[in-house]
C-alpha positions in Angstrom: -20.4 18.4 11.4 -18.1 19.2 14.3 -15.4 21.8 14.2 -12.7 19.1 14.0 -14.6 17.3 11.1 -15.1 20.6 9.3 -11.3 21.4 9.6 -10.5 17.9 8.3 -12.8 18.3 5.3 -11.4 21.8 4.6 -7.9 20.5 4.5 -8.8 17.5 2.4 -10.9 19.6 0.0 -7.9 22.0 -0.4 -5.6 19.1 -1.3 -8.2 17.9 -3.8 -8.4 21.4 -5.3 -4.6 21.6 -5.5 -4.6 18.2 -7.3 -7.2 19.4 -9.7 -5.2 22.5 -10.5 -2.0 20.4 -11.0 -3.9 18.3 -13.5 -5.2 21.3 -15.3 -1.7 22.8 -15.5 -0.4 19.6 -17.1 -3.2 19.7 -19.7 -2.5 23.3 -20.4 1.2 22.5 -20.8 0.3 19.9 -23.4 -1.8 22.4 -25.3 0.9 25.1 -25.1 3.8 22.8 -26.2 1.9 20.5 -28.5 3.2 17.5 -26.5 1.2 15.0 -24.6 1.6 15.0 -20.8 1.8 11.1 -20.8 3.1 9.7 -17.5 3.0 13.0 -15.7 -0.8 13.2 -16.4 -1.2 9.6 -15.2 0.6 10.6 -12.0 -1.6 13.7 -11.6 -4.7 11.6 -12.1 -3.5 9.2 -9.4 -2.8 12.1 -7.0 -6.3 13.4 -7.7 -7.8 10.0 -7.0 -5.9 9.7 -3.8 -7.0 13.2 -2.7 -10.6 12.3 -3.5 -10.4 9.1 -1.5 -9.0 11.1 1.5 -12.0 13.3 1.6 -14.4 12.6 4.6 -17.3 13.9 2.5 -17.8 15.0 -1.1 -15.5 17.7 -2.5 -17.0 21.1 -3.0 -16.4 20.8 -6.7 -18.3 17.5 -6.8 -21.2 19.0 -4.8 -21.4 22.0 -7.1 -21.3 19.7 -10.2 -24.0 17.5 -8.8 -26.2 20.4 -7.8 -25.9 22.0 -11.3 -26.1 18.7 -13.2 -22.7 19.3 -14.8 -21.2 16.6 -17.0 -17.6 15.6 -16.6 -16.6 17.9 -19.5 -18.5 20.8 -17.9 -16.9 20.2 -14.5 -13.4 20.0 -16.2 -14.2 23.3 -18.0 -15.2 24.9 -14.7 -12.0 23.7 -13.1 -10.0 25.0 -16.0 -11.4 28.4 -15.5 -10.8 28.3 -11.8 -7.2 27.1 -12.3 -6.5 30.0 -14.6 -7.8 32.4 -11.9 -6.1 30.7 -9.0 -2.8 29.7 -10.4 -0.4 32.1 -12.2 1.3 29.2 -14.0 -2.1 28.2 -15.5 -2.9 31.8 -16.4 0.5 32.1 -18.2 0.0 28.8 -20.1 -3.5 29.8 -21.2 -2.2 33.0 -22.7 0.7 31.4 -24.5 0.2 31.0 -28.2 -0.1 27.4 -29.4 2.2 25.8 -31.9 -0.4 26.0 -34.6 0.0 29.8 -35.0 0.5 33.2 -33.4 -3.2 33.8 -32.7 -4.2 30.5 -31.2 -4.1 31.3 -27.5 -6.9 29.8 -25.4 -9.8 32.3 -24.9 -13.3 32.2 -23.7 
């Protein structure tokens, strides 16, 4: 892969990661508020699909998932954990108690 191709992939992979984090943030908001993301989630899924199609090669997350034999659920869980570490908004949402009670924050 040439330097130009590598830079193109890095930029596209970053857009894909940002789209994944945005999707996770919406899912966390739904858990925190007890409301479904609905149309916002559909838009986030469309953005994610567009980011995936723009990649000149497989995304790093997809390569990792394939190498480890991860299911879609396992890949989403991995992305959720990464989103909590990489995005302060996701971290705050994961720590917020859910509507079901005061001790129902997400934990691992």
